[in-house]
N, C-alpha and C positions, 0 to 999 in steps of 0.2 A: 565086604568081599575084596580080597586082595587081588591085585592085578599083577600079572607076571611081567617083569621088565626084561626085554630082550637086549642083549649086548652084542655089538658087532664082533664077529669072530676074528680073533687075532690072526694076522697073516703068518703062515708057517715060516719059520726061519729057514734060510737057505743053508744047505750043508756047508761045511768048512771048505769043501773042494770047489764051491761056486761062490760068485759074488756079483751083485747087480752092477751093470755098466754105469759109470758116471759120465756126465756130459763131457768133461775134459778129456776122458779116455777116448771118447768117440772122436773128438777133435784131433787128438794125437794120432789115432789110426788113420784118419783122413790125410793128415799132414805127412805121415809116413808113406802112404800110398802115392801121394803127389811126388814126393822126393824120389821114390823108386821109379815112377813113371818118367820123371825127368832124366834120371840116370840111364833109363833104357832108350829114350827117344833123343835126348840131347845131353850127352854126358858132360859137356862143358858148361851147362847152365848154372849149376850150383857154384862152381868155381868162379864163373863170371859174376854172379851175384855177390860173392864174398869180395872179389876184387873191386867191384863198384863201391861197396861199403868202405873198403880200405882206402880207396882213392878219394872218397869224400871226407873221411875222418882224419887221415894222416896230415894233409896240409894245414888243417886248423889246429890240431893238437900239437904237432911238432913245430911247424914253422911259425905259428902265431903265438901259442901259449908257452911251449917249452923253450924254444930258442929265439922267439921274437920279442918285440918290445911290449906286447900286451901282458905276457906273464910277469915280466919285470915290473911293469907299471902297477899290477895288482899288489905285488909284495910291497912296493914303495908306498902305495896308497894306504895300505894297512898301517905301515910305520908312521906315515904322516898323520893319519887319522888318530892313532893312539897318542901321538905326541900332542896334537891339538887338544885332545881330550884331557891329557895330563896338564896342559897349560890353561885350563879353565874355559876352553872354547864352548863346550857343551852347556855349561851353566850360563855362560853369557848369552847363548842362543835362546835358552829357555826364558831368560829375563826379557829379551827383546820381543819375543813372540807371545808372551803371556797376555798383554793387553788385547791383541787382536783375537787370540783364541778364546779369551774370556767372553768377548762379544759373541762368538760363535757357540760358546758352551762346549768347547772341545779341549781335551788335554793338550797343552802346548808342545808336548814331546813328539806329537805326530809330524811336526815340521823338521825335526832333527835329521831323519834319513835323507830328506830332499837336499838339505844344505850340505851334508857330508857328500852326497852324490855329486853336487855341482863342483865341489872342491877336489874331489878325488875319484872314486871308482864305485860303480853300483854294487859290486860284490863286497868291497870293504865297507860301504855304507850300511849294508844289511848286517854284516858281521859285527859292526860296532853298535849300530842303532837298535838292533833287536833286543839285546839285554837292557839297554837304556829304557826302552818302552816298557819292558816288564818291571823294571825297578820303579818307574814312574807310576805304576798301577794302571796303565792303559788297558782298556777292554779289548777283546778280540776284534770288535768292530773298529775301534780306533787304530789297532795295528793294521787291519786291512786298509783303512783310510790312509795310513802312513805309506803303505806300499803303492797304492793307486796314485798318490800324490808324488811319490819319489820317482816313478817311471816317467813322469811328465817333465823332468829336467834332464839336461845332458849329463852323461856319465863320464865325460872326458873333457878336460880343459883344452886339449888340442882341438877337439870338435868345435868348441866355442870360438877359439881364436880363428880357425880356418873359416868358420861360418861368418864371423865378423868381416873378414876380408872379402868374402863373396858378396855380402850385402853392400859393402863399400863400392866394389867394382860395378855393382848393378845400379848404383846411384840411389840407394834406399836410405832413409833416415834410420841409422843403426840404433840410436837410443830408444826411439819409440817401439821398434820391433822387439828389442831385448826386454824392455819393460813389460810389454804385453805378453811375450812368449815365454819368458824365463821366470820373472818374479811375480807377476799377477796370479798365475796358477797356484802358487803356494798358499794363497788365501781363498781363491775362487773354488778350487777343488774341494777343500774341507767344507766350505760353505754349502756347496751343492750336494755332495755325497752324504754329509751328516744329516741333511734334511730329507733326502730321497731314499737312500739305501742303507747306509751304515748309521743307524739311529741310536745305537747303544753307546752314546758318548756322554761325558760328564765334564762339567766345569771344575777346574782345579785351581785353587789359590796357590800362590807362590810359596806360602808358608807350609803347605801340605806336601810339597814336592821335596824329595831328597836331593842332596847334592850329588853331582855325577863326576866330579873330578877325583880320580884315584889318588891315594896317598902314597903310592909306591915311589921309590927313587927313580930318577930319569933313566939311568943305565939299564936296570932290570926291565923297565917298561919298554925300552927300545928293543932289547934283545928278545923279549917275549913277543913283541909285536912282529919282529922279523920272522920268528918261528911260526907265529899265527898266520902270517901272510903265505908262507910256504905250504902249510897245512891246508889253507883255504884253496890254494891253486891246485895242489896235487890230489887231495882227497875228496874235494867237493866239485870244483869247477870243471876240471878236465873230464871226469866221468860224465857230468851233465852235458857238456858240449859234445863229447863223443857219441852219446845216445842220440842227441838231436840230429847230428850229421849222419849217423848211421841210418836213421829213418829217411833222410834226404837221399842217401845212396840207394836205398831200396826203391824209392819212388823214381829215381833217375833210371835205374836198371829196367824197370817195367815200362818206362816210356811216358810217364805222366807228369814228371817234374818240369820239363820244358814248357808244356802248356800252362802249368801253374805259374811259372815264372813270367811268361808272356802276359798272362791275365793280370798279374800284379802290376806290370807296367801300365796297362790300360786303366786300372783303378787309380794309380798315381796321377795320371793325366786328368782323370775325371775330378780329382780333388785339388786340381791346380798345383800339382807337385811335379817337378821335373822327373820324367819316367826313369831314366838311367840311374840318376843319383838317389832317387827314392827307393828303387829296388835294392841298390847297394846298401842303403841304410837299414832296410828291412831284413835282408838276408845275410849281409857280410859285416859291414862296419860303418857306422855313421861318420867316423873320422875319415875313412877312405872316401866316403861320399862327398864330404865337405872339401877334401883335398882336390877331388875332381871338379867339383862345382866352382871353386874359386878361380880355376883356370879358364872357365868358359862363361862365367857370370856376366861379363860385359856384353856378350852376344845374345843373351836370353831375355825373355820377357821377365821383368822384375817380379811379377807375381809368382812365377815358377821358382825363382830364387828364394823368395820369402817362404813359400810353402815347403821347399826342400829343407831350408834352415830350421824351421819350426819342427818338422818331423824328425830331423836328425838330432835335435836337442831333446832327446828322450832316452828311455831305457832300452831302445833297440840295440842289436838285432834280435830276431825272434829266438835265437838260441839262448839269449839271456832271459827273455820273457818266459819261455817254456822249460828252460833247463836250470840256469844259474840262480835266478831269483827264487823260485820255489824251494830249491835245495838249501840255499843259504838261509832263508827265513825259517824254514822248518827246523834247521839246526839251532837258530839263534833266538826264536820268538815262541809264542804260544800257538802260532798258526801251523796248520798242516800244509803239506806241499800243494794240495788241491786248493785250499783257501788262499794261499799266497799267489798261486798261478791265476786264480780267478780275479783277484784284485789287480794283478799286474796287467792282465788282458784288458780289464775295464779301463785302467789308466791309459793304455796305448790307444784304445778306441777313442777316448776323450782327446788324446793328443792328435789323432788323425783329424777329428772334427775341429780342433783348435787351428791346425795347419790350414784347413780349408777356409775357415772363417777369416783368419788374419790375411791369408793370401788374396781372397776374393774381395773382402770389404775394406780392409785397412790399407792394402798396398797402394790404391789410387790416392790415398791421403798422405802418404809418406814418401812418395817418389818426387 
């Protein structure tokens, strides 16, 4: 006996004159109603919001990147980085770090972004090192490991020098702090992360790695590097920075940015970091923070000076972590913006923990 199978009736198609509402359309209607209500009750609100965003973005984009020293430094860093690469610097680094990375079972190319970052700029480091990691056959986990390690070293030589002055004025053993804060994480970070989180790593013998020194002549290399630096600044970094500070402008206009900033100061003090310079490092510029710190270091608790120096010796400010690093690495490596941002945030969290540990436990031993 055959049993009849009932099939669910198909929903009748809507006529061409109608269409089901999509969720984003509902959001758009709500947003439109809010804007119309604001125009009715407070006509200057929308213009005030736009001016707040403009006031947040303009000083950074124009004064810092376009006409300030930071934009020039980025272009120069790319030129210097490409020149070092052309002179065999990358291949030398690989040979130096091969023994240590073989013990960890990690591709030695993961250290290259960190070293380029120390010598130059975090944006140039990503632009140069991303293709190097791909050429070296680094897995996506190893590329994330490279980003997380890179943001744990300072992105400006001026930050480093001003920080050394601050440590000296505070009466701290500079060599011990620099060894623990700058160079030890180059090995400790890959060791921890490759065992805990980024496990898709592989040991690579020097004979299986390609050479990274370009064979182009010097002058074409320098000219192309200068053009690459300008493209990096105008097409990638400035849009990323503008986006981050536009969000800050919105938060400031609705009145919640000031409490966030004040809360950051309390968190800095909790982690044995000088509040004012710590917030400067996180939100504005580690170089500016170290410039302010070295002028008052002799009057502060040495542990606060050490904590501030360690935090500033990183890939901060947050505009770099949430804007510049993800965009640059998405352009230059196999990582997506989300993956690069996740690795960068992890590295900054580890840096914050390192600042606390060194400031709290090491400072009494080096003063």
